[in-house]
Phi, psi and omega in degrees: 000129182286160177299325181296314181294318179300317180296320179292321178297315181297321180297316183294332183265352184291152176300147179294135178289169177300145181302145179247152176303146182222160181283053182220170183233142174078160177287142181236111181292153178293146175236148176279130179247125174278130183235088181280131181296145181233123176286156175298316182230104180302335179277345178215078187302341180277352182289129178228356183245136168227093185062234181274002181261134178248125179291126184244028175107154179209154185224146168257113188264127175217164176211135174275354186256000178206142174265009187254000180278068184209167172066028184293122188252337178198165180207161170231141175233144186241155179301336180275005176097354178289152177223138171238140174216149178240148178252156187276020167233030173081035179248147176241124175255126173241132184201181175234140178281140174250128179241147177276178182301339177270002179087009181273146179291124182231349182185180179223137180223170179053041183279135177221136177247133178217170183270133172285136183259159178259191184295339178272002180083000181257157180304134179301323184299336180293341181262004176097169185301323183299329183264347190244012187278076182282134189234329183222149178224142179217160178225124181279171186299329182273004179095349174299141179247147179241141174228128176264144179230149177240180194075288164267091191290121180192163173238129179251139176254127179252110185298141180301325181278003181098177182104171183290150177287163175224164180290139174249158178305139178227157180303143176276078185214152175259118182260143173300154182303129177064020179226050188262228189276073179291325183265130177207130180202144173296150182229075186299333179295336180268355179137159183293340180251019187263147176210155179258144178231138178231137180265133185297307189288314187272335188077007176292145176230157180224152167254122184244151173231140177301325186278337190225004177088200190244141178235135181298135177247215183283162169256127184287127178289128181199155174288159183297339180280347183261146172242151177275118184251341179196161176211154180211123173290146180236165176301154177078017178081006178280159174224137175258133179240135177256120181244145181222151176216158178207140166212161187293342181272309184267347182072208182282140173227132188234138173236126169255103188255131179249123186244139180278179184301331181272359181095359179279141178290129179258330181196166180201134174256132179242130176239123177202165177306140011272008179291162175291117185212150174205198185277073184289124180240336186251145182220132173230152180228128179240122181288141174265159182291340182262014179092356177279173179230132172262119176261137170244133178240136177233144185252148175265113182274002178056026181056029184252137181292341180276355181240172183228156170265097182259139172237111183245150179236138177223139174256138183218142175240132181296141177294152179291138178264131181272000000 
């Protein structure tokens, strides 16, 4: 058993930490989440490898107790098994990951859905879709959380100690309608108040600081059919970018691209039919004790019956540098 798998198992079985302040309002009762297993390749259920990526389980998430478990746009996963996800109609999902003895993702427990609040302390959804389209979530070293929103493009900071959110620095850029700041992630290597922002349409990225604003960084290389939906900094100066495309003939196509410190591509995971694929928008990365990385991907089903809320896990190890 690898150190990464052992660490993930221990995290999933560890006692839940004390509750932390969250960007939501009101008590949220637990809901039962059905987590149906999903193979990587329905035509070959035994397939678990895609290049250097190992499939570590996948779930189709549904609930009979809430109509809000939809539209998941981003997520964070923690070594202790906690999971946060946000929906693009102003919802916050808090839950715990369940792993089997081999470290594979098998379920979700302690799930709670609540409303994300705005600067006035009221649920964003009460102000309509234009104000509640939450797309990215990040957490700074002091526990403050950031959420990016599009349509009304802005980033809100939710203080760790509680209280109403306030505006955080955002790139000085004009985004096309509904194609704004999809990518958001803390960037501890750049400082305790640093975070990365990525634009869906252009692939432009920025490094931002609460104290000094945003500075343009690299533009992610991508074909015109792809949009940047999430990003995550990794150890060693690497960054993972989640790219997505869709057309009515080929359906959804997903690229998880890992780029090195100089901007060169080091690896890439591709998801397309006949593999299990949907409109993946959210990306989280959890470091393993043996130097590997566990990636979690979550899909936005657009509240459509023809789509699914999928949560997939992949393990990846960086190639050796000569």
